[in-house]
C-alpha positions in Angstrom: 8.0 -3.0 -16.8 7.2 0.5 -15.9 3.8 0.9 -14.1 3.3 4.3 -15.9 4.6 5.6 -19.2 5.4 9.1 -20.3 2.2 11.2 -21.0 1.7 14.6 -22.5 2.1 17.4 -20.0 -1.2 18.3 -18.2 -2.6 21.6 -19.5 -3.2 22.8 -16.0 0.6 22.7 -15.3 1.8 24.8 -18.1 2.1 27.9 -16.1 4.4 26.3 -13.5 6.9 24.9 -16.2 7.2 28.1 -18.1 9.1 30.2 -15.6 12.8 30.4 -15.5 14.8 27.5 -14.0 17.9 29.5 -13.1 19.2 29.1 -9.4 22.2 29.3 -7.4 23.5 27.2 -4.5 22.6 23.5 -4.5 24.2 21.6 -7.3 22.0 19.2 -9.3 21.7 17.5 -12.6 21.9 20.8 -14.4 25.0 21.8 -12.6 25.7 24.3 -9.7 24.3 27.3 -11.6 21.1 25.5 -12.4 21.2 27.2 -15.9 19.3 25.5 -18.7 17.1 22.4 -18.8 17.9 19.7 -16.1 19.7 16.8 -17.7 17.3 14.3 -15.9 17.3 12.3 -12.7 16.6 8.7 -11.7 15.2 8.3 -8.2 15.8 4.6 -7.3 14.2 2.3 -4.7 11.6 4.8 -3.3 8.6 3.6 -1.4 5.2 5.0 -2.2 2.3 5.4 0.2 0.5 2.4 -1.4 3.4 0.2 -0.4 5.1 -0.2 -3.8 8.8 0.2 -4.1 9.6 2.0 -7.3 12.1 3.9 -9.6 11.1 7.3 -10.9 12.7 8.9 -13.8 12.5 12.8 -14.1 13.1 15.0 -17.0 12.2 18.5 -18.2 10.9 19.2 -14.8 8.2 16.5 -14.9 7.9 12.9 -14.0 8.7 10.9 -17.2 8.1 7.3 -15.9 7.4 5.3 -12.7 8.3 1.6 -12.7 9.0 -1.2 -10.2 12.4 -1.1 -8.6 15.1 -1.8 -11.0 12.9 -1.6 -14.1 14.1 1.8 -15.2 17.9 1.3 -14.5 18.5 -0.1 -17.9 16.9 3.0 -19.3 19.6 5.2 -18.0 20.9 5.8 -21.5 17.8 8.0 -22.2 19.7 10.9 -20.7 19.4 10.6 -17.0 22.4 12.7 -15.7 22.2 11.5 -12.1 20.9 8.8 -9.9 19.6 9.1 -6.3 19.2 6.1 -4.1 16.0 6.5 -2.1 16.1 3.1 -0.3 14.4 3.6 3.1 12.7 6.8 2.0 9.0 7.5 1.4 8.4 9.5 -1.8 5.6 12.1 -1.6 4.3 15.1 -3.5 6.1 18.1 -2.2 4.4 20.3 0.4 3.6 24.0 -0.3 3.5 26.9 2.2 0.2 28.8 1.8 0.7 31.3 4.6 4.1 32.8 5.4 5.2 36.2 6.6 8.6 36.7 4.9 8.9 40.4 5.7 8.7 39.7 9.6 10.2 36.2 9.8 13.3 35.6 11.9 12.7 38.8 13.9 12.0 37.4 17.4 15.0 39.1 19.0 13.7 42.6 18.5 11.5 44.8 16.4 11.5 43.8 12.8 13.8 46.2 10.6 11.8 47.6 7.5 15.2 48.4 5.9 14.9 46.7 2.5 18.2 44.8 2.7 17.2 43.4 6.1 13.8 42.4 4.8 15.3 40.7 1.8 17.7 38.8 3.9 15.1 37.6 6.3 12.6 36.7 3.5 15.4 34.7 1.6 16.5 32.9 4.7 12.9 32.0 5.7 12.1 30.6 2.3 15.3 28.5 2.3 14.4 27.1 5.8 11.0 26.2 4.5 12.5 24.7 1.3 14.7 22.5 3.5 11.6 21.2 5.2 10.1 20.3 1.9 8.0 23.3 0.7 8.9 24.0 -2.9 6.4 26.9 -3.1 5.3 29.5 -0.7 2.9 32.5 -0.5 4.2 35.4 1.6 2.0 38.0 3.0 3.6 41.4 3.0 2.5 44.7 4.7 2.2 47.7 2.3 1.7 51.3 3.4 2.3 52.7 7.0 6.0 53.0 7.8 7.3 50.5 5.3 5.4 51.9 2.3 6.3 49.6 -0.6 9.8 49.0 0.6 9.2 45.5 2.2 7.3 44.4 -0.9 10.2 45.5 -3.1 12.5 43.4 -0.9 10.4 40.3 -0.9 10.0 40.5 -4.7 13.8 40.8 -4.9 14.1 37.7 -2.7 11.6 35.9 -5.1 13.8 36.7 -8.0 17.0 35.5 -6.3 15.3 32.3 -5.3 14.0 31.4 -8.8 14.9 27.8 -9.7 15.1 26.8 -6.0 11.6 27.6 -4.8 8.5 29.5 -6.0 7.7 32.5 -3.9 4.5 34.5 -4.5 3.5 37.7 -2.6 0.4 38.9 -1.1 0.0 42.8 -0.8 -1.6 43.6 2.7 -2.8 47.2 3.0 -3.9 48.2 6.5 -6.8 50.6 5.8 -8.9 50.8 2.7 -11.9 52.9 3.9 -12.6 56.4 5.0 -10.1 59.3 4.4 -7.0 57.0 4.9 -8.5 54.5 2.6 -7.7 56.4 -0.6 -3.9 56.1 0.2 -4.3 52.4 0.9 -6.1 51.8 -2.3 -3.5 53.7 -4.3 -0.7 51.7 -2.6 -2.5 48.5 -3.2 -2.8 49.2 -7.0 1.0 50.2 -7.0 1.8 46.9 -5.3 -0.1 44.9 -8.0 1.8 46.8 -10.8 5.2 46.0 -9.0 4.5 42.3 -9.1 2.3 41.3 -6.1 0.1 38.6 -7.4 -2.5 38.3 -4.7 -4.5 40.9 -2.6 -4.8 40.4 1.1 -5.1 42.2 4.3 -7.0 42.2 7.6 -10.5 43.5 7.3 -11.0 43.1 11.1 -8.5 45.9 11.7 -10.3 48.4 9.4 -12.9 50.7 10.9 -15.3 49.4 8.3 -14.6 45.6 7.8 -17.3 45.2 5.2 -16.2 48.2 3.3 -12.6 46.8 3.3 -13.8 43.5 1.8 -15.8 45.3 -0.8 -12.7 47.4 -1.9 -10.5 44.3 -2.0 -12.9 42.3 -4.1 -13.4 45.2 -6.4 -9.7 45.6 -7.1 -9.3 41.8 -7.4 -12.0 41.6 -10.0 -10.4 44.5 -11.9 -7.0 42.7 -12.0 -8.2 39.1 -12.1 -6.1 38.1 -9.1 -6.8 35.9 -6.0 -7.7 37.3 -2.6 -6.3 36.0 0.7 -7.6 37.7 3.8 -6.7 37.4 7.5 -9.6 37.0 9.8 -10.3 35.4 13.1 -13.8 34.5 11.9 -15.0 35.2 15.4 -18.0 37.3 14.3 -20.5 35.0 12.5 -22.5 37.9 11.0 -19.5 39.4 9.6 -18.2 36.1 8.2 -21.5 35.5 6.6 -21.4 38.8 4.7 -17.9 38.1 3.6 -18.9 34.7 2.3 -21.8 36.2 0.4 -19.6 38.8 -1.2 -16.9 36.4 -2.1 -19.0 33.8 -3.7 -18.2 33.2 -7.3 -15.1 35.4 -7.4 -12.5 33.9 -9.6 -9.7 32.8 -9.2 -10.8 32.4 -5.7 -10.8 33.7 -2.1 -8.9 32.2 0.8 -9.4 33.1 4.5 -7.2 32.3 7.5 -6.4 31.6 10.2 -10.1 31.6 11.3 -9.1 30.4 14.9 -12.3 32.3 16.2 -14.5 29.7 14.6 -13.4 27.1 17.1 -14.8 29.3 19.9 -18.3 29.7 18.6 -21.2 27.4 19.6 -21.2 24.2 17.4 -24.5 25.1 15.6 -23.2 28.6 14.8 -19.8 27.3 13.5 -21.6 24.7 11.4 -23.8 27.3 9.8 -20.7 29.4 9.1 -18.9 26.4 7.6 -21.8 25.7 5.3 -21.8 29.4 4.1 -18.1 29.2 3.4 -18.5 25.9 1.5 -21.3 27.3 -0.6 -19.2 30.4 -1.5 -16.2 28.2 -2.5 -14.0 29.8 0.1 -10.8 28.0 1.1 -9.7 28.1 4.8 -6.0 28.1 5.6 -5.5 27.0 9.3 -2.4 27.4 11.4 -1.9 24.5 13.7 1.5 25.6 14.8 0.1 28.9 16.3 -1.4 32.2 15.0 0.2 35.1 13.3 0.6 38.7 14.0 -2.9 39.5 12.6 -4.7 36.9 14.7 -6.1 37.6 18.1 -7.3 34.0 18.6 -4.5 31.5 18.5 -6.8 28.6 18.3 -6.7 26.4 15.2 -9.8 26.5 13.0 -12.2 23.6 13.5 -10.7 21.5 10.5 -12.9 18.5 10.9 -16.1 20.6 11.0 -15.0 22.6 7.9 -14.1 19.5 6.0 -17.3 17.8 6.8 -19.2 20.8 5.3 -17.2 20.6 2.2 -14.7 23.5 2.8 -11.3 23.0 1.3 -8.8 23.3 4.2 -5.1 23.9 3.8 -2.6 24.3 6.6 0.2 26.9 6.8 3.0 27.7 9.2 2.3 31.4 9.9 4.9 32.9 12.1 8.5 31.8 11.8 10.5 32.8 14.8 9.0 36.3 14.9 7.3 38.3 17.8 4.1 36.1 17.5 5.8 32.7 17.8 9.5 33.0 18.7 9.9 29.2 18.2 7.9 28.8 15.0 9.6 26.3 12.7 7.9 26.9 9.4 7.7 23.2 8.9 4.7 22.0 6.9 5.3 18.4 8.2 4.8 19.6 11.7 1.6 21.2 10.7 0.4 18.0 9.3 1.6 16.2 12.4 -0.4 18.5 14.6 -3.5 18.1 12.5 -3.3 14.3 12.9 -2.2 14.2 16.6 -4.4 17.0 18.0 -7.2 17.5 15.5 -8.2 13.9 14.6 -7.3 13.9 10.9 -6.1 10.8 9.3 -2.4 11.0 8.3 -3.4 11.1 4.6 -5.9 13.9 5.1 -3.4 15.9 7.3 -0.7 15.6 4.5 -3.3 16.7 1.9 -3.8 19.9 3.8 -0.1 20.8 3.3 0.4 19.4 -0.2 -2.6 19.0 -2.6 -4.8 21.6 -0.9 -2.1 24.0 -0.2 -0.9 23.8 -3.8 -4.5 24.4 -5.0 -4.5 27.6 -2.8 -1.4 28.8 -4.6 -3.0 28.0 -8.0 -0.3 25.4 -8.6 -1.0 22.1 -10.7 -1.7 18.9 -8.9 1.3 16.6 -8.2 1.1 12.8 -8.0 4.0 10.4 -8.2 2.9 9.4 -11.7 4.2 10.0 -15.3 3.2 13.4 -16.6 3.0 15.3 -13.4 5.3 18.0 -12.2 8.5 16.7 -10.5 7.8 18.5 -7.2 8.7 15.9 -4.7 9.8 15.3 -1.1 11.6 12.1 0.0 11.3 11.4 3.8 13.0 8.6 5.6 10.4 6.1 6.7 8.2 3.3 5.6 4.8 5.0 5.8 3.1 8.3 6.1 2.3 8.1 9.7 5.9 7.3 10.7 7.1 10.1 8.3 5.0 12.6 10.0 6.2 11.6 13.5 9.9 11.2 12.7 10.6 13.3 9.6 14.3 14.0 10.3 16.1 13.2 6.9 14.5 14.8 3.8 15.4 15.2 0.1 13.6 17.9 -1.8 13.0 18.0 -5.6 11.9 21.1 -7.4 11.5 21.2 -11.2 13.1 17.8 -11.5 16.3 18.3 -9.6 17.4 18.0 -6.0 17.5 21.5 -4.4 17.8 20.6 -0.7 18.9 17.8 1.6 18.6 17.4 5.3 20.3 14.4 6.9 20.0 13.1 10.4 21.9 10.2 12.0 20.9 8.5 15.2 23.5 6.4 17.0 23.5 4.4 20.2 26.3 2.9 22.1 26.8 -0.8 21.7 23.9 -2.7 23.3 23.7 -6.5 23.6 20.0 -6.3 24.1 19.4 -4.3 20.8 21.6 -6.8 18.9 19.7 -9.8 20.3 16.4 -8.4 19.5 17.5 -7.2 16.0 16.2 -3.7 16.5 16.9 -1.4 13.5 19.8 1.0 13.6 20.3 3.9 11.3 23.8 4.1 9.8 25.7 7.0 8.4 25.2 6.1 4.9 23.0 8.6 3.0 21.5 8.5 -0.6 24.0 9.5 -3.2 
């Protein structure tokens, strides 16, 4: 019998299921065009992190039922239009990318072109690369003003529209200066960006002649429009960070800071005090374990264990994706989780939370669990357990809104070995889930 039965949709997830499900590219239960409601999908033989092997039935963009392996097969008449064999795969809530730079991604070979067509192409390719890694939602920080004006934002918003149904891409408007004589133009540009469709206000207060004034301006506009704030800062100045936390406290729908690498360089007592202030203000920190981004002077990763111990929500992002800051950046959330576990001492479960549950919370997305009633935003990774999946996450199947939107397959082969045969060592064959 199924372990969990269909439940009414969670009220917190209504916003994610109300947007259009049209897409192009990957074929799925709803057909190549992705038009209309998905017909349904049955995921068979998947392993969960608690060790159970289950079948999972999806429909209407949600998880309809989870049952022991084989228990839902006879239920196929209920409209499941496709079946995916996940034997040998671990099924997880899908990651989300809370800190991307779509406008400058994939520009490591030279100066990033600000031509809208080039920006749209790079932003689209970057989002698809991250989708292939498993991220079904991403937040892209986009420069507004200066040379690019609103052109880069226009291009990223166009990429967002073209990707609808494949991945959720939200945009952060990042003006350079908001104070002094030049600040008036920056504020006007910021308000125009929000009218165009940017849904988050960001920027780099550390680069403004008046960092405190910059933060005040951002928080004022965010309060007017009721939108989140996501600021770049190294957090290397504890006094400035304390002022920022005091100003941000209580703002809804919330304030996010990243990458905060400078915190790792402060004396432990000073860093602890700063962490307590961020926790009291309800500020989320997005760290970048794979390296900094263009706006960060300190490439160090924020002290994640210290922040978590203080009660700060910590998410992990990828930052640079093969741009001038990190020419080999992969944009892979599982690599970020791997680094949090291998280099920063987090348990695999906590490291994965940083790229999934906590990252989704940063983006204002509903919680995902492999249980009935939750959104069908899932990642299947070859492996038996989370630690193994983080270390060897080669083959992946990505589910967004209840349909398969990306597959990555890897086959490892060895020449015939009598020793391997005698010892009964596992060998991965060519067969992949259908």
